[in-house]
Structures are given as C-alpha cells and as structure tokens.
C-alpha positions as CSV (number, residue, x, y, z in Angstrom):
1,X,109.4,114.1,11.3
2,X,107.3,111.0,12.1
3,X,109.0,110.8,15.5
4,X,108.1,114.4,16.3
5,X,104.5,113.8,15.2
6,X,104.3,110.8,17.6
7,X,105.7,112.9,20.5
8,X,103.3,115.7,19.8
9,X,100.4,113.3,19.6
10,X,101.2,112.1,23.2
11,X,100.9,115.7,24.4
12,X,97.8,116.5,22.3
13,X,96.0,113.4,23.6
14,X,96.6,114.7,27.2
15,X,95.8,118.4,26.6
16,X,94.3,119.5,23.3
17,X,92.1,116.5,22.5
18,X,90.5,116.7,25.9
19,X,89.3,120.2,25.2
20,X,88.6,120.3,21.4
21,X,87.6,116.6,20.7
22,X,89.7,116.7,17.5
23,X,91.2,113.4,16.2
24,X,95.0,113.7,16.7
25,X,95.8,112.0,13.4
26,X,93.8,114.6,11.5
27,X,95.4,117.5,13.3
28,X,98.9,116.3,13.0
29,X,98.7,115.4,9.3
30,X,97.3,118.8,8.5
31,X,100.2,120.8,10.0
32,X,103.5,121.7,8.1
33,X,106.8,120.3,9.2
34,X,108.1,123.6,10.6
35,X,105.1,123.8,12.9
36,X,105.8,120.3,14.2
37,X,109.3,121.2,15.2
38,X,108.2,124.5,16.8
39,X,105.5,122.7,18.8
40,X,108.0,120.0,19.9
41,X,110.7,122.4,21.1
42,X,108.3,124.8,22.7
43,X,106.1,122.2,24.5
44,X,105.5,123.0,28.2
45,X,106.6,119.5,29.3
46,X,110.1,118.1,28.9
47,X,110.1,115.8,25.8
48,X,112.9,113.3,24.9
49,X,113.2,110.7,22.2
50,X,115.6,107.7,22.7
51,X,116.4,104.4,21.1
52,X,116.1,101.0,22.8
53,X,119.8,101.0,23.7
54,X,119.4,104.3,25.6
55,X,120.8,106.8,23.1
56,X,118.8,110.0,22.9
57,X,118.2,111.4,19.4
58,X,116.2,114.5,20.3
59,X,115.0,116.6,23.2
60,X,113.4,120.0,23.7
61,X,114.3,123.1,25.8
62,X,112.1,122.1,28.8
63,X,114.2,118.9,29.1
64,X,117.4,120.9,29.2
65,X,115.9,123.3,31.8
66,X,114.8,120.3,33.9
67,X,118.1,118.6,33.5
68,X,120.0,121.7,34.5
69,X,121.8,122.4,31.3
70,X,122.6,121.2,27.7
71,X,122.2,117.4,27.6
72,X,124.6,116.6,24.7
73,X,125.9,113.6,26.6
74,X,122.6,111.9,26.1
75,X,123.6,110.8,22.6
76,X,126.0,108.3,24.2
77,X,124.9,104.7,24.4
78,X,122.8,103.8,27.5
79,X,122.7,107.5,28.4
80,X,119.0,107.5,29.2
81,X,119.5,104.8,31.8
82,X,122.1,106.9,33.7
83,X,119.7,109.7,34.7
84,X,117.4,107.5,36.9
85,X,117.9,106.9,40.6
86,X,116.4,103.5,40.2
87,X,116.9,102.4,36.5
88,X,115.1,99.1,37.0
89,X,111.8,101.0,37.4
90,X,112.3,102.7,34.0
91,X,113.3,99.4,32.3
92,X,110.1,97.9,33.8
93,X,108.0,100.6,32.0
94,X,109.8,99.9,28.7
95,X,109.1,96.2,29.1
96,X,105.4,97.0,29.6
97,X,105.3,98.6,26.2
98,X,106.5,95.4,24.6
99,X,103.4,93.6,26.0
100,X,101.3,95.7,23.6
101,X,100.3,98.7,25.8
102,X,100.2,101.9,23.9
103,X,101.6,104.0,26.7
104,X,102.7,103.7,30.4
105,X,102.8,106.3,33.1
106,X,104.4,106.4,36.6
107,X,106.3,108.5,39.0
108,X,110.1,108.2,39.1
109,X,113.2,110.0,40.5
110,X,115.8,111.4,38.2
111,X,119.2,113.0,38.9
112,X,120.7,116.0,37.0
113,X,124.4,116.5,36.4
114,X,124.6,118.5,39.7
115,X,123.5,115.4,41.6
116,X,120.1,116.9,42.6
117,X,117.3,114.3,42.9
118,X,114.2,115.5,41.0
119,X,110.8,113.7,41.4
120,X,109.1,113.5,38.0
121,X,106.0,112.0,36.4
122,X,106.7,110.3,33.1
123,X,104.6,109.0,30.2
124,X,106.4,106.6,27.8
125,X,105.2,105.6,24.3
126,X,106.8,103.4,21.7
127,X,106.8,104.0,17.9
128,X,108.2,101.6,15.3
129,X,109.5,103.0,12.0
130,X,111.3,100.9,9.4
131,X,112.2,98.3,11.9
132,X,113.6,100.7,14.5
133,X,111.9,101.2,17.9
134,X,111.7,104.8,19.2
135,X,110.7,105.6,22.8
136,X,108.9,109.0,23.3
137,X,109.4,110.2,26.9
138,X,107.4,113.0,28.5
139,X,108.5,114.3,31.9
140,X,106.7,116.6,34.3
141,X,108.5,118.2,37.2
142,X,106.6,117.1,40.4
143,X,108.5,119.2,42.9
144,X,105.9,122.0,42.9
145,X,103.1,119.4,43.2
146,X,104.8,117.6,46.1
147,X,105.4,120.9,47.9
148,X,101.8,121.9,47.4
149,X,100.7,118.5,48.8
150,X,103.0,119.0,51.8
151,X,101.6,122.4,52.4
152,X,98.1,121.0,52.0
153,X,98.8,118.2,54.5
154,X,100.2,120.8,57.0
155,X,97.1,122.9,56.7
156,X,94.9,119.8,57.1
157,X,97.0,118.8,60.2
158,X,96.8,122.3,61.6
159,X,93.1,122.3,61.2
160,X,92.8,118.9,62.8
161,X,94.9,120.0,65.7
162,X,92.9,123.2,66.1
163,X,89.7,121.1,66.0
164,X,91.2,118.8,68.7
165,X,92.2,121.7,70.9
166,X,88.7,123.3,70.5
167,X,87.1,119.9,71.2
168,X,89.3,119.5,74.3
169,X,88.5,123.0,75.6
170,X,84.8,122.3,74.9
171,X,84.9,119.2,77.1
172,X,87.1,120.7,79.8
173,X,85.1,123.8,80.4
174,X,83.8,123.5,84.0
175,X,80.3,124.7,82.9
176,X,77.9,122.7,80.9
177,X,78.1,123.6,77.2
178,X,75.5,122.8,74.5
179,X,75.3,123.7,70.8
180,X,71.8,123.6,69.3
181,X,70.4,124.5,65.9
182,X,68.1,127.5,66.3
183,X,65.6,126.5,63.6
184,X,64.5,123.3,65.4
185,X,66.2,123.4,68.8
186,X,67.9,120.1,68.3
187,X,71.2,119.5,70.2
188,X,74.2,119.3,67.9
189,X,76.8,118.7,70.6
190,X,77.1,118.7,74.4
191,X,80.2,118.5,76.7
192,X,80.9,116.0,79.4
193,X,79.2,118.1,82.1
194,X,75.9,117.7,80.4
195,X,75.0,114.3,81.8
196,X,75.6,115.2,85.6
197,X,73.4,118.3,85.1
198,X,70.6,116.8,83.0
199,X,70.8,113.1,83.7
200,X,70.7,112.3,79.9
201,X,73.7,110.8,78.1
202,X,75.3,112.5,75.1
203,X,73.8,109.9,72.8
204,X,70.3,110.5,74.2
205,X,70.6,114.3,73.7
206,X,72.1,114.5,70.1
207,X,69.4,115.1,67.6
208,X,66.7,115.8,70.2
209,X,65.5,119.2,71.5
210,X,65.2,120.4,75.1
211,X,61.4,120.3,74.7
212,X,61.5,116.6,73.8
213,X,63.7,116.0,76.8
214,X,61.4,118.1,79.1
215,X,64.3,120.0,80.5
216,X,62.6,123.3,81.2
217,X,60.6,123.7,84.4
218,X,59.1,126.9,83.0
219,X,59.2,126.9,79.2
220,X,58.6,130.7,79.1
221,X,62.2,131.1,80.5
222,X,63.5,129.5,77.3
223,X,61.5,132.0,75.3
224,X,62.9,134.9,77.3
225,X,66.4,133.6,76.8
226,X,65.9,133.3,73.0
227,X,64.4,136.7,72.8
228,X,67.3,138.3,74.6
229,X,69.8,136.5,72.4
230,X,68.0,137.5,69.2
231,X,67.8,141.1,70.4
232,X,71.3,141.6,72.0
233,X,73.2,138.8,70.3
234,X,73.9,137.2,73.7
235,X,72.5,136.7,77.2
236,X,74.5,136.7,80.5
237,X,73.8,134.9,83.8
238,X,70.1,134.3,83.5
239,X,68.7,132.2,86.4
240,X,66.8,129.3,84.9
241,X,65.3,126.2,86.5
242,X,66.1,122.9,84.7
243,X,64.5,119.6,85.3
244,X,66.8,116.6,85.7
245,X,66.0,113.2,84.2
246,X,64.9,111.9,87.6
247,X,62.6,114.9,88.1
248,X,64.8,116.9,90.4
249,X,64.8,120.7,89.7
250,X,68.1,122.5,89.6
251,X,68.7,126.3,89.5
252,X,71.3,127.3,87.0
253,X,73.0,130.5,85.7
254,X,72.8,130.4,81.9
255,X,74.7,132.4,79.4
256,X,74.4,132.1,75.6
257,X,75.3,133.6,72.2
258,X,74.3,133.0,68.6
259,X,76.7,132.2,65.7
260,X,76.2,131.3,62.1
261,X,77.9,128.5,60.2
262,X,77.3,127.0,56.8
263,X,74.2,129.1,56.3
264,X,72.5,128.0,59.5
265,X,72.1,129.7,62.9
266,X,73.3,128.0,66.0
267,X,73.0,128.7,69.8
268,X,75.9,128.1,72.2
269,X,74.7,127.9,75.8
270,X,76.8,127.7,79.0
271,X,75.0,126.5,82.1
272,X,76.3,126.3,85.7
273,X,74.3,124.8,88.7
274,X,74.0,127.3,91.5
275,X,72.2,124.9,93.9
276,X,75.2,124.8,96.2
277,X,75.6,128.5,96.2
278,X,71.9,129.0,97.0
279,X,72.2,126.5,99.8
280,X,75.3,128.3,101.1
281,X,73.4,131.7,101.0
282,X,70.4,130.1,102.7
283,X,72.7,128.6,105.3
284,X,74.4,132.0,105.8
285,X,71.1,133.8,106.3
286,X,70.0,131.0,108.7
287,X,73.3,131.4,110.6
288,X,72.8,135.1,110.9
289,X,69.4,134.5,112.2
290,X,70.7,131.9,114.7
291,X,73.5,134.4,115.7
292,X,71.0,137.1,116.4
293,X,68.9,134.6,118.3
294,X,72.0,133.4,120.2
295,X,72.9,136.9,121.1
296,X,69.4,137.5,122.4
297,X,69.5,134.2,124.4
298,X,73.0,135.1,125.7
299,X,71.7,138.5,127.0
300,X,68.8,136.7,128.7
301,X,71.1,134.1,130.2
302,X,73.5,136.8,131.4
303,X,70.7,138.6,133.2
304,X,68.9,135.5,134.5
305,X,72.0,133.6,135.7
306,X,72.0,132.9,139.4
307,X,75.8,133.4,139.5
308,X,77.0,137.1,139.7
309,X,78.4,138.1,136.4
310,X,80.2,141.2,135.2
311,X,81.5,142.3,131.7
312,X,84.8,144.2,131.9
313,X,86.7,146.2,129.3
314,X,90.2,144.9,129.7
315,X,92.2,148.0,128.6
316,X,90.5,150.4,131.1
317,X,88.9,147.8,133.4
318,X,85.6,149.7,133.1
319,X,82.4,147.9,133.9
320,X,80.3,147.3,130.8
321,X,77.5,145.4,132.3
322,X,76.4,143.7,135.6
323,X,73.7,141.1,135.8
324,X,70.9,141.0,138.3
325,X,72.6,138.4,140.5
326,X,75.6,140.7,141.0
327,X,73.3,143.5,142.2
328,X,71.5,141.3,144.6
329,X,74.7,139.7,146.0
330,X,76.9,142.7,146.4
331,X,74.8,145.9,146.2
332,X,71.5,145.0,147.6
333,X,68.8,147.5,146.7
334,X,71.1,150.5,146.4
335,X,70.8,150.6,142.6
336,X,67.2,149.7,142.6
337,X,66.5,152.8,144.7
338,X,68.0,155.0,142.0
339,X,71.5,155.3,143.3
340,X,73.1,153.8,140.2
341,X,76.3,156.0,140.5
342,X,77.1,154.5,143.9
343,X,78.4,151.1,142.7
344,X,80.2,152.7,139.8
345,X,82.2,154.9,142.3
346,X,82.8,152.0,144.7
347,X,83.5,149.1,142.2
348,X,87.3,149.5,141.8
349,X,87.6,149.9,145.6
350,X,85.4,147.0,146.6
351,X,86.8,144.6,144.0
352,X,90.4,145.8,143.8
353,X,91.9,142.3,144.6
354,X,89.9,140.9,141.7
355,X,91.1,143.5,139.3
356,X,94.7,143.1,140.4
357,X,94.6,139.4,139.8
358,X,92.9,139.8,136.4
359,X,95.7,142.2,135.4
360,X,98.3,139.7,136.3
361,X,96.5,137.0,134.3
362,X,95.4,139.0,131.4
363,X,97.6,137.0,129.0
364,X,95.7,133.8,129.8
365,X,92.6,132.9,127.9
366,X,90.7,131.8,131.0
367,X,90.9,131.6,134.8
368,X,89.1,129.0,136.8
369,X,88.0,128.9,140.5
370,X,90.5,131.3,141.9
371,X,89.9,132.1,145.6
372,X,90.1,135.7,146.9
373,X,88.7,138.1,149.5
374,X,86.4,141.0,148.4
375,X,83.9,143.4,149.9
376,X,80.5,144.5,148.7
377,X,79.0,147.9,149.2
378,X,78.6,148.3,153.0
379,X,79.5,144.7,153.8
380,X,82.4,142.9,155.5
381,X,85.0,140.9,153.7
382,X,83.8,137.8,151.8
383,X,85.6,134.8,150.5
384,X,84.8,134.3,146.8
385,X,85.9,132.1,143.9
386,X,86.4,133.8,140.6
387,X,86.3,132.4,137.1
388,X,87.0,134.5,134.0
389,X,87.1,134.0,130.3
390,X,87.6,136.3,127.2
391,X,84.6,136.7,124.9
392,X,86.4,137.8,121.8
393,X,89.5,136.9,119.8
394,X,91.1,140.3,120.5
395,X,91.0,139.6,124.3
396,X,89.4,143.0,124.9
397,X,86.2,141.9,126.6
398,X,86.2,139.7,129.7
399,X,83.3,138.0,131.5
400,X,83.9,137.4,135.2
401,X,81.9,135.1,137.5
402,X,82.2,135.7,141.2
403,X,80.7,133.3,143.7
404,X,80.5,133.8,147.5
405,X,81.9,130.7,149.1
406,X,82.2,132.0,152.7
407,X,79.7,129.4,154.0
408,X,81.3,126.7,151.9
409,X,84.7,127.4,153.4
410,X,83.1,127.0,156.8
411,X,81.7,123.7,155.8
412,X,85.1,122.6,154.5
413,X,86.6,123.3,157.9
414,X,84.0,121.0,159.5
415,X,84.9,118.4,156.9
416,X,88.6,118.6,157.9
417,X,87.6,117.8,161.5
418,X,85.7,114.8,160.3
419,X,88.6,113.7,158.2
420,X,90.7,113.5,161.4
421,X,88.3,110.8,162.6
422,X,88.5,109.0,159.3
423,X,92.3,109.0,159.5
424,X,92.2,107.0,162.7
425,X,90.0,104.5,161.0
426,X,92.4,104.3,158.1
427,X,95.3,103.6,160.5
428,X,93.3,100.7,162.0
429,X,92.6,99.2,158.5
430,X,96.3,99.7,157.6
431,X,97.3,97.6,160.5
432,X,94.9,94.9,159.3
433,X,96.5,95.1,155.9
434,X,99.9,94.7,157.3
435,X,98.7,91.6,159.1
436,X,97.4,90.3,155.8
437,X,100.8,90.9,154.2
438,X,102.4,88.8,156.9
439,X,100.0,86.0,156.3
440,X,100.8,86.2,152.6
441,X,104.5,86.0,153.4
442,X,103.8,82.9,155.5
443,X,101.8,81.4,152.7
444,X,104.7,81.9,150.3
445,X,107.0,80.2,152.7
446,X,104.6,77.2,153.0
447,X,104.6,77.1,149.2
448,X,108.4,76.8,149.1
449,X,108.1,73.8,151.4
450,X,105.5,72.3,149.1
451,X,107.9,72.8,146.2
452,X,110.7,71.0,148.1
453,X,108.4,68.1,148.9
454,X,107.4,67.9,145.2
455,X,111.1,67.7,144.2
456,X,111.8,65.0,146.7
457,X,108.8,62.9,145.6
458,X,109.5,63.3,141.9
459,X,111.7,60.6,140.5
460,X,112.2,62.1,137.1
461,X,115.7,63.5,136.3
462,X,114.3,66.8,134.9
463,X,112.2,67.7,137.9
464,X,115.0,69.4,139.9
465,X,115.7,72.0,137.1
466,X,112.0,72.7,136.6
467,X,111.0,73.6,140.2
468,X,112.8,76.9,139.9
469,X,110.6,77.7,136.9
470,X,107.5,76.8,138.8
471,X,108.6,78.9,141.8
472,X,109.1,81.8,139.4
473,X,105.5,81.4,138.2
474,X,104.4,81.5,141.8
475,X,106.5,84.5,142.5
476,X,104.7,86.5,139.9
477,X,101.2,86.4,141.5
478,X,102.7,86.6,145.0
479,X,105.1,89.4,144.0
480,X,102.1,91.2,142.5
481,X,100.2,90.7,145.8
482,X,103.1,92.2,147.8
483,X,103.3,95.1,145.3
484,X,99.5,95.7,145.6
485,X,99.8,95.6,149.4
486,X,102.7,98.1,149.5
487,X,100.8,100.3,147.1
488,X,97.8,100.3,149.3
489,X,100.0,101.1,152.2
490,X,101.4,104.1,150.4
491,X,97.9,105.2,149.5
492,X,97.0,105.1,153.2
493,X,100.0,107.3,154.1
494,X,99.0,109.8,151.4
495,X,95.5,109.9,152.8
496,X,96.9,110.5,156.3
497,X,99.0,113.4,155.0
498,X,95.9,114.9,153.4
499,X,94.1,114.6,156.7
500,X,96.9,116.3,158.5
501,X,97.1,119.1,156.0
502,X,93.4,119.6,156.0
503,X,93.2,119.2,152.2
504,X,91.1,116.0,152.2
505,X,87.9,116.3,150.2
506,X,85.0,114.1,149.7
507,X,86.1,113.4,146.2
508,X,89.6,112.5,147.4
509,X,88.2,110.1,150.0
510,X,86.0,108.5,147.4
511,X,88.9,108.1,145.0
512,X,90.9,106.5,147.8
513,X,88.2,104.0,148.6
514,X,87.8,103.1,144.9
515,X,91.6,102.6,144.6
516,X,91.5,100.6,147.9
517,X,88.8,98.2,146.6
518,X,90.5,97.9,143.2
519,X,93.8,96.9,145.0
520,X,92.0,94.3,147.1
521,X,90.4,92.9,143.9
522,X,93.8,92.7,142.2
523,X,95.2,91.1,145.3
524,X,92.5,88.4,145.4
525,X,93.0,87.7,141.6
526,X,96.7,87.1,142.1
527,X,96.2,84.9,145.1
528,X,93.6,82.9,143.2
529,X,96.0,82.5,140.4
530,X,98.6,81.1,142.8
531,X,96.0,78.8,144.2
532,X,95.1,77.5,140.7
533,X,98.8,77.0,139.9
534,X,99.2,74.9,143.0
535,X,96.1,72.9,141.9
536,X,97.8,72.3,138.5
537,X,100.7,70.6,140.4
538,X,98.2,68.3,142.1
539,X,96.6,67.5,138.7
540,X,99.9,66.0,137.6
541,X,99.8,63.5,140.4
542,X,96.2,62.6,139.8
543,X,95.0,60.0,137.2
544,X,91.4,61.2,137.0
545,X,89.4,64.4,137.2
546,X,87.1,65.5,139.9
547,X,84.9,67.6,137.7
548,X,81.2,66.9,137.7
549,X,79.6,64.7,135.0
550,X,76.5,65.9,133.2
551,X,74.7,65.9,129.8
552,X,75.5,68.9,127.5
553,X,75.7,70.1,123.9
554,X,79.3,70.0,122.8
555,X,79.2,73.2,120.6
556,X,77.6,75.3,123.4
557,X,80.2,74.2,126.0
558,X,83.1,75.0,123.6
559,X,81.6,78.4,122.7
560,X,81.3,79.2,126.4
561,X,85.0,78.3,127.0
562,X,86.1,80.4,124.0
563,X,84.2,83.4,125.4
564,X,86.0,83.1,128.7
565,X,89.4,82.9,126.9
566,X,88.7,86.1,124.8
567,X,90.5,88.4,127.3
568,X,93.8,86.4,126.8
569,X,94.1,87.7,123.2
570,X,91.6,90.4,122.8
571,X,94.1,93.3,122.7
572,X,96.7,91.4,120.6
573,X,97.1,90.5,117.0
574,X,95.9,86.9,117.6
575,X,92.5,85.5,116.9
576,X,90.5,82.3,117.8
577,X,88.0,81.1,115.3
578,X,85.4,78.3,115.7
579,X,83.8,75.9,113.3
580,X,81.5,73.8,115.5
581,X,78.9,71.3,114.4
582,X,75.7,72.0,116.4
583,X,73.5,69.5,118.0
584,X,76.1,67.0,119.3
585,X,74.8,65.7,122.6
586,X,77.4,64.5,125.1
587,X,77.3,62.7,128.5
588,X,80.7,63.5,129.8
589,X,82.7,66.0,131.8
590,X,82.5,69.6,130.5
591,X,85.0,70.8,133.2
592,X,88.0,68.8,131.9
593,X,87.0,69.6,128.3
594,X,87.1,73.3,129.1
595,X,90.5,72.9,130.8
596,X,91.9,71.1,127.8
597,X,90.8,73.9,125.4
598,X,92.2,76.5,127.9
599,X,95.6,74.8,127.9
600,X,95.6,74.6,124.1
601,X,95.0,78.3,123.8
602,X,97.5,79.4,126.5
603,X,100.1,77.0,125.1
604,X,99.7,78.6,121.6
605,X,99.9,82.1,123.0
606,X,103.0,81.3,125.1
607,X,104.9,78.9,122.8
608,X,103.2,78.6,119.4
609,X,103.3,82.4,118.6
610,X,106.7,83.0,120.2
611,X,108.3,85.9,118.3
612,X,105.2,86.7,116.3
613,X,102.7,89.6,116.6
614,X,99.8,88.0,114.7
615,X,98.4,84.5,114.5
616,X,95.2,82.5,114.0
617,X,93.9,79.6,116.1
618,X,91.0,77.4,115.1
619,X,88.7,75.1,117.1
620,X,86.6,72.5,115.2
621,X,84.2,69.7,116.3
622,X,82.2,67.2,114.4
623,X,80.5,63.9,114.9
624,X,82.4,60.9,113.7
625,X,79.7,58.3,114.2
626,X,76.9,57.5,116.7
627,X,79.5,56.9,119.5
628,X,82.5,59.2,118.9
629,X,83.1,62.9,118.2
630,X,86.3,64.6,117.0
631,X,87.7,67.9,118.4
632,X,90.6,69.6,116.6
633,X,92.6,72.6,117.7
634,X,95.2,74.2,115.4
635,X,97.3,77.3,115.1
636,X,99.6,78.8,112.5
637,X,102.5,79.4,114.9
638,X,106.1,78.3,114.9
639,X,105.3,74.6,115.2
640,X,107.4,71.9,116.9
641,X,110.4,69.9,116.1
642,X,110.3,66.1,116.2
643,X,112.2,66.0,119.5
644,X,109.8,68.4,121.2
645,X,106.8,66.4,119.9
646,X,108.1,63.3,121.6
647,X,108.3,65.0,125.0
648,X,105.4,67.4,124.8
649,X,103.1,65.2,126.9
650,X,105.8,64.4,129.5
651,X,105.3,66.0,133.0
652,X,107.5,69.1,133.7
653,X,108.7,69.4,130.1
654,X,108.7,73.0,128.9
655,X,110.5,75.1,126.4
656,X,109.9,78.2,128.5
657,X,111.4,77.3,131.8
658,X,111.5,80.3,134.0
659,X,109.6,82.4,131.4
660,X,106.0,81.5,132.0
661,X,106.0,77.7,131.4
662,X,105.4,75.2,134.2
663,X,105.7,72.1,132.0
664,X,102.4,70.7,133.3
665,X,99.8,71.9,130.9
666,X,100.1,69.4,128.1
667,X,100.7,66.5,130.6
668,X,97.4,67.5,132.3
669,X,95.7,67.6,128.8
670,X,96.9,64.0,128.1
671,X,95.7,62.7,131.4
672,X,92.3,64.4,131.0
673,X,91.8,63.1,127.5
674,X,92.9,59.5,128.1
675,X,91.8,58.8,131.7
676,X,88.9,61.1,132.4
677,X,87.2,61.5,129.0
678,X,88.2,58.0,127.8
679,X,89.5,59.2,124.4
680,X,92.8,59.6,122.7
681,X,94.9,62.6,121.4
682,X,97.1,63.0,118.4
683,X,99.7,65.7,117.6
684,X,100.7,66.8,114.1
685,X,103.3,69.6,113.6
686,X,106.2,70.7,111.6
687,X,108.6,73.7,112.3
688,X,107.1,76.8,110.9
689,X,103.7,75.2,110.0
690,X,101.9,75.4,113.4
691,X,100.3,72.5,115.3
692,X,97.2,70.3,115.1
693,X,95.8,68.5,118.1
694,X,93.1,65.9,117.3
695,X,91.0,64.5,120.1
696,X,88.8,61.4,119.5
697,X,86.3,61.2,122.4
698,X,83.4,59.0,123.2
699,X,80.0,60.7,123.4
700,X,79.4,58.8,126.7
701,X,82.4,59.1,128.9
702,X,83.4,56.0,131.0
703,X,82.7,55.9,134.7
704,X,85.6,56.9,136.9
705,X,87.1,54.3,139.3
706,X,87.8,57.0,142.0
707,X,85.1,59.4,143.3
708,X,85.2,62.8,141.7
709,X,85.8,64.6,144.9
710,X,89.1,62.8,145.4
711,X,90.5,63.9,142.1
712,X,93.1,66.6,141.8
713,X,92.1,69.6,139.8
714,X,94.3,70.9,137.0
C-alpha cells in the first residue's frame, strides 16, 4: 500500500496539486486502501513499480495498453531493462536518484513485444521501505505529441515557403509596389523597382511617408487617389506625376487597393513609369506631322522639278499626274489653253516605246538612264533618257523621269571626233613609253654586268652564292617596272579601242590619265628602289659615310625616322614604340643614324618576325655622360643562334638569300657605327627571345678622313 501511495503521489504532484494546492501527504493519508488501488490502476499514465534488480512488482492497465498486451514477463529478473532501446540511458536515470534527487525525468525509447519502437517520456522516483528500494516509473506515450510537432513544423515550413514565394513575387513584379499604413502614410515595404523610380533606397523609405520624401508633384493627386480607393475599394490606372530624388518629374500609371491586417488598414500601390510611352506617342505624332509635311513638300517638289515627271498606275498604265515641266517639254501650251483631253488621248501613242520598256522591266525596283526615242504632241522624234522607280512596296505606283538629250547626243558625237585626235596623241606617247621600256631593259643589262664585276672583285667565298639573291632583289623593282610599263601599254590600247568605237567619254579619258600618272609614279618608285639597292652595294665597299654633318637633337631625329618607317608595318600586327630622352644635343651625322635605325626595323620585319603575325619593337635613347649617349633597339622576335650572331655583321651574310635579304644591311650598320659615327655596337640575343642592339656613340662625332662627297651611300 505504501508503494501505491508513492506512485499516486507522483501523479498528484504533476496534476492534482497544481490545480487544488492540496498537500499530497494529507490527501493520500485520508483515502481508504481500495481507493488507492482504484486510482493506481485507472491512472491515465502508464505506471510501473520495479525493484533495483529490474523485477516488476506491479503495473496498471495503461502500461499493458502501451506495452501491447499483458506484461507478466516483467516479473522476471532484469525484465525492466529489456524494454529499452538504450538501457544505459535508463540506468543513468536510476543512478541520478542515488545522488539524492527526489525524481528524474527524460525522454526515452522503449520497444514492445511486437518490436515496435515507442518514444516515451518518463518520470522516475525512488522509495525505500524496510531496507528495500522501490522505483516508481511513470510513462507517457509521446507519439501523438511528436506527430503534432511534425504537423506543426510542416505548417510553419509551408507558411515560411508561402511567405518566401509572396516576397519573391513582390520583388519580381515589373511595376513598383509599395505597402503603406493608411493611418499615417508610412511605408511598410517597397520592392526592388522602388529605387529606380524614386531615387530613394529601401532603407530610406521604410518608416517614412511620401510627404516626408516629397514624392508628389501635386499633392492633391494623392488625395484624389485615396478618395477613390476609400470609395470604390481600389483605383485603376490613374496618371500621377512623381518627383524623383534628383528633382526629375516622371509620369506614372498608378493602381491601388486597400486591405486590412491585424486591425490596421494598409494601402497597396502599383506604379509604372509611362515616360517612354509618352515619348513614343509624342514621337509618333511628330512623325505624322513630318509625314504630312513631307507629302506636301513632295507635291511641291514634283510640280517644281525642272525634270519632266509622270506618275503612272502600273496595272493599267494610266497617268495619275504630270508635273509642269512635262507639260512645257512635250505639250507646250495645249493644256494651258484648255485642251486637257488632248494629251490624255495622245499619251499612249506618243510614249508607246516608254510604256513597252516599262512593262518589260516592271519586275525591277528601278530603272536608270535608259535611252529611247519618243515624240511629243505635234513634234518630231526626240532622243530621251528615262529613269523610273516604284513609290510603294506593292509596286503599283511608278514615277518616271524623262529627259530630252537630243542636243547632248549631238555634243557626244562631236566629242567622239575630238577623241580621234586624242588617239593619235596617245599613240605617240605609247611609242615614247616603249622607248623608255627599252632603256629600262638596257639598264637591267648594265646591272647584270655590275653584279659580275662585284663577284670578280669580292674575295670572300660566300659572295658567289649571294649575287643571285641580290639579282633577285633587283629583279623585283625592275620586274615591277616592266609590269607597270606593259599595263600602261594595255591601257593605251583600251583607250584606242574606245576611240575607235566612239564610246570614249570625258570621264573615261580622265580615268585613263589618272591611271597613266599613277603607273608612272609606281614606275619611278621601283626604279628609285633599284637605284638605292645599287647604292647599298657601294656602301659595303666604303669605309665612311658621305652624309652631311650637323648639330641636332637626338630624340627629334629618331622620331622623324620612326615616322618615315611607319608605312612598313602600319597595316600589320607589328608595332614600333619609342622611349626617348629629350634634350640630347648631338654634333654628328643624322643621315647614317637614320639609315642604321631603318636597317634595324627592316631586319626585324624580314628576319626577326619570320613566321609571326604580331610583334613589338622598341627604340630607346639616353645620355650616358657628358660625352657619350646610348641608343638601343630591340624586338621580341625569333632571336638568333650563336652561329648567326658571329656572322651577322659580315658582308653578304643573310638567312634570307633569294627571299628579300641582300646580306648587306647589318654590315653597313657596323661600318656606319664604328667608322662614321665613331662608336661601337653590341648584339645580345637568344633563340626565341628577340634581339637587343646597343649603340654607344660620342655626342661629337670624329672628323672623317675622306671628304663626304666621296663616300658611298648605303
């Protein structure tokens, strides 16, 4: 009986005592024994009493219902420990009672005889009677509670998801959305389109009203909007002017509705800027005005045009309109005298050739300067040139211009007669051109003899194999010269044929003369290139330069040379940069200095960037001391091997024999630097890492032992 009282006391402390504020000892002591047992077995929670070794000595009906049947097996030793999924947790609670706690509570998992796992909440108390420890266990089935918590979490999650969707929709709506409290007009929320429309950020708007932000250009419009919403519950597409933060006024279409939440009234407004639409409408009206003006101007131009014009309906070839010039040109004063029907009756007869040609070409969009013969009312045949063009996409209306060129044709006949005289002059000039070609051929033959003399005089073993390459370089300008001469000859023959056929025009003659002068210019440039190449050969045999000595600023001379070299790489992927120290005064030879830089650039373009489409060259100059300057040229090309570096300054050494390299350029550079400018040159290069030429030159060049005029130019 004492054990039952202790068990009931645990329940009463949790339930009864909380409501009635009755001391449990007084209540339990005042009840008969039968009532104790009835309360124990009919308690709403599962109750179980066991000993320390785990044997159960009593339990109620709720325990059997929770356990899934009669629990007679609980009377076996350690039986209470077999019902837990994790028995260590239960033993821990028992051990806590030994520390002096009156009761312990926790959540555990038990398993019934069917193997079902049941989450339960337990309260464990310990009672000692006559040296025996009894453990009073109260169990509450937590499955319904857990299910309720799951359902609550699902509802909370669904609400959160719904709020997220609504928030996303609120932000993604293309219009500007705002939510304000109607009682004070303060903004509760705005979407992301708010800032572009108003200029204020979301943080600046929340908690403030539109009046505080000075958004309304006309505050009475806000009053009208609120009145309509209060009266109808909503407002649709009201045009309202808003003031941007920067003061700009925007016209917007505003819609709004009222809703209540948590006992307060709120206003949802949707705003969309219509500035672009208003501009489009304004532009449309302006375009219509311009179109009407254009039509009026077209009508004026049609009538005032000095060229005879007619509008024709393509399907029936009926005349829609004639301008004044047409009347004057083809009908004289017949219509002006009131005989308007005359030209209408005669039009298809007088202009039958024109109508037949237009029918044949009706599928074309335009017709330009087609010659034909027509008659006017009471006149003889005229030679005219017709142009026609459709005025509409349906190709139903055609405007035709007809110009009388009878006198012009007569003039052209006279021009053909003059062209015959010009042909004779061209023949004479052609003979002179043939004579010039013969002289060029003789010059080429003389050049071959010069090459032979050069081979015989040169003692170097490599010279014999290099002359062929030099000759090839000479053949290029000379071959170009022959090509230009033959082209000019063909042009002359073409001109003669045009003269014979009578088709030569002033424009054709002008085009021939321009081509003739251009050919002569190209011929002179090629001959000058051949002359310069021969001069380069002479430079190899010379020890000094013949260029004029003068005082100059180094950076300015180098810049001028770079400018002249720009055409060599202007239309390529190569670039030449300069880093020049200004103010370096020189008393030297600017000519050789320019030739040196020219050879560097051409050598990089021909050899250094072989196989590459892009590259960079750099020219630097700086003052070393009071007497010397340093000039550097570098590129990021293919570089040189060690064997090539050893021979690069030798005469007639080239890696492009027969392909644009004469083998003289770097030898000339070496002679100019060391003998003319009185300096020295260093080469630094590795394969794949470009080249670097470093020149160390005196600011005052030494005097040359031989007069300048006797030097051989490079």
